[in-house]
C-alpha positions as CSV (number, residue, x, y, z in Angstrom):
1,M,94.8,114.1,100.7
2,G,97.3,116.7,102.1
3,S,98.2,117.0,105.7
4,M,96.1,118.9,108.2
5,D,97.4,122.3,109.0
6,I,96.6,125.1,111.6
7,G,93.1,126.4,111.0
8,D,91.8,123.3,109.3
9,T,89.0,121.3,110.8
10,A,90.1,117.8,111.8
11,P,88.0,115.0,110.2
12,A,85.5,113.3,112.5
13,F,86.3,109.7,113.3
14,T,85.5,106.9,115.7
15,L,88.1,104.3,116.5
16,L,88.5,101.6,119.2
17,D,90.8,102.4,122.1
18,E,93.1,100.0,123.9
19,T,90.1,98.6,125.9
20,G,88.0,98.0,122.8
21,R,85.8,101.0,123.6
22,P,84.8,103.2,120.6
23,R,86.1,106.8,120.9
24,S,85.1,109.6,118.7
25,L,87.1,112.8,118.2
26,D,84.0,114.8,118.9
27,D,83.6,113.2,122.3
28,L,87.3,113.6,123.1
29,V,87.4,117.3,122.3
30,A,84.2,117.9,124.2
31,D,86.3,117.6,127.4
32,G,89.0,120.0,126.2
33,P,91.8,120.2,123.7
34,V,93.3,116.9,122.4
35,V,96.9,116.3,121.4
36,L,96.4,113.6,118.8
37,F,99.8,112.0,118.2
38,F,100.3,109.6,115.4
39,Y,103.1,107.1,115.9
40,P,104.5,104.3,113.7
41,L,104.7,101.2,115.9
42,A,103.7,100.4,119.5
43,M,106.5,98.9,121.6
44,S,109.3,100.2,119.3
45,A,112.0,102.1,121.1
46,G,111.2,105.5,119.6
47,C,107.5,105.2,120.0
48,T,107.9,104.0,123.6
49,A,110.1,107.1,124.4
50,E,107.5,109.4,122.8
51,A,104.5,107.8,124.5
52,C,106.3,107.8,127.9
53,H,107.2,111.5,127.5
54,F,103.5,112.3,127.1
55,R,102.8,110.1,130.2
56,D,105.5,111.9,132.2
57,L,103.9,115.3,131.4
58,A,100.4,114.2,132.2
59,A,100.0,116.7,135.0
60,E,101.0,119.5,132.8
61,F,98.5,118.5,130.1
62,K,95.8,118.0,132.7
63,A,96.5,121.5,134.2
64,L,95.7,122.9,130.7
65,G,92.6,120.8,130.3
66,A,94.2,118.8,127.5
67,T,94.3,115.1,126.8
68,P,97.0,113.3,124.8
69,V,95.6,110.6,122.5
70,G,98.0,108.2,120.7
71,I,97.0,106.6,117.4
72,S,98.7,104.0,115.2
73,H,97.8,101.1,113.0
74,D,98.5,98.6,115.8
75,A,95.6,96.3,116.8
76,V,93.6,96.9,119.9
77,D,95.4,94.1,121.9
78,R,98.8,95.5,120.9
79,Q,97.7,99.0,122.1
80,A,96.4,97.4,125.4
81,E,99.8,95.7,125.9
82,F,101.7,99.0,125.1
83,A,99.5,101.0,127.5
84,A,99.7,98.4,130.3
85,K,103.5,97.9,130.0
86,H,104.2,101.6,130.3
87,S,101.3,102.7,132.5
88,L,100.4,105.4,129.9
89,G,97.1,106.5,131.3
90,Y,95.6,108.1,128.2
91,P,93.7,106.6,125.2
92,L,95.6,104.7,122.5
93,L,93.5,104.3,119.3
94,S,93.8,101.5,116.8
95,D,93.7,102.6,113.2
96,P,94.3,99.2,111.6
97,D,93.6,100.1,108.0
98,G,95.2,103.5,108.2
99,A,92.0,105.3,107.2
100,V,92.3,108.0,109.8
101,A,96.0,108.4,109.2
102,E,95.2,108.9,105.5
103,R,92.6,111.6,106.3
104,F,95.2,113.4,108.4
105,G,97.8,113.1,105.7
106,V,100.2,111.0,107.7
107,R,99.9,107.6,106.1
108,R,103.0,106.3,104.3
109,R,103.0,103.9,101.4
110,I,105.7,101.8,103.0
111,A,104.1,98.9,104.9
112,V,106.7,98.5,107.5
113,I,106.4,102.1,108.8
114,A,102.8,102.8,107.9
115,T,102.4,106.1,109.8
116,K,104.5,109.3,110.0
117,R,105.3,110.6,113.4
118,K,103.2,113.8,113.7
119,S,101.0,115.4,116.3
120,F,98.0,117.6,116.0
121,V,96.7,119.9,118.8
122,I,93.0,120.0,118.3
123,G,90.6,122.4,120.0
124,A,86.9,123.1,120.2
125,G,85.0,122.3,117.0
126,R,87.9,120.0,115.9
127,E,90.0,123.1,114.9
128,V,93.6,122.3,114.4
129,I,95.4,124.8,116.6
130,G,98.9,123.4,116.3
131,V,101.0,120.8,114.4
132,V,104.2,119.2,115.5
133,K,106.4,117.4,113.0
134,S,109.5,115.5,114.1
135,E,110.4,112.0,113.1
136,L,113.6,111.8,115.3
137,N,113.1,114.0,118.4
138,M,110.8,111.9,120.5
139,N,110.3,114.6,123.2
140,A,109.5,117.3,120.7
141,H,105.8,116.3,120.3
142,A,104.7,116.6,123.9
143,D,107.0,119.6,124.6
144,K,105.8,121.6,121.6
145,A,102.2,120.6,122.2
146,L,102.4,122.1,125.7
147,E,103.9,125.3,124.2
148,I,101.1,125.6,121.7
149,L,98.4,125.0,124.5
150,R,100.0,127.5,126.8
151,A,100.1,130.1,124.1
152,K,96.3,129.8,123.6
């Protein structure tokens, strides 16, 4: 499946968050826009920098009514450790078999780095209103997501 793009409807899904609670995309977007950011590996240097940048901009996302939501193939307990260690304060979803990553077009065939680093800004009705692609600039995802949200 190709990657989601602006104007597409994001696929519905339900995954467990870092506390083991099921979270559906429909429920998440019911509260406002969601910045769904896929990352390769919890606790790695790059992913930690990216996740902490989202955390550091929490007030700006909240002011726009938006919620960052991280997603990777890491297990629930690993997501819980990641969230607690860095006081992230937003949901981290576990996609252990990569099924959701596959549906968003961000799953890699390489086992070591199973997920591409890509973010989707998702609005009402699961409409994709923005896409951020950057494997190397860890701050780009949160910064560009805010720009997209402010432009709406």
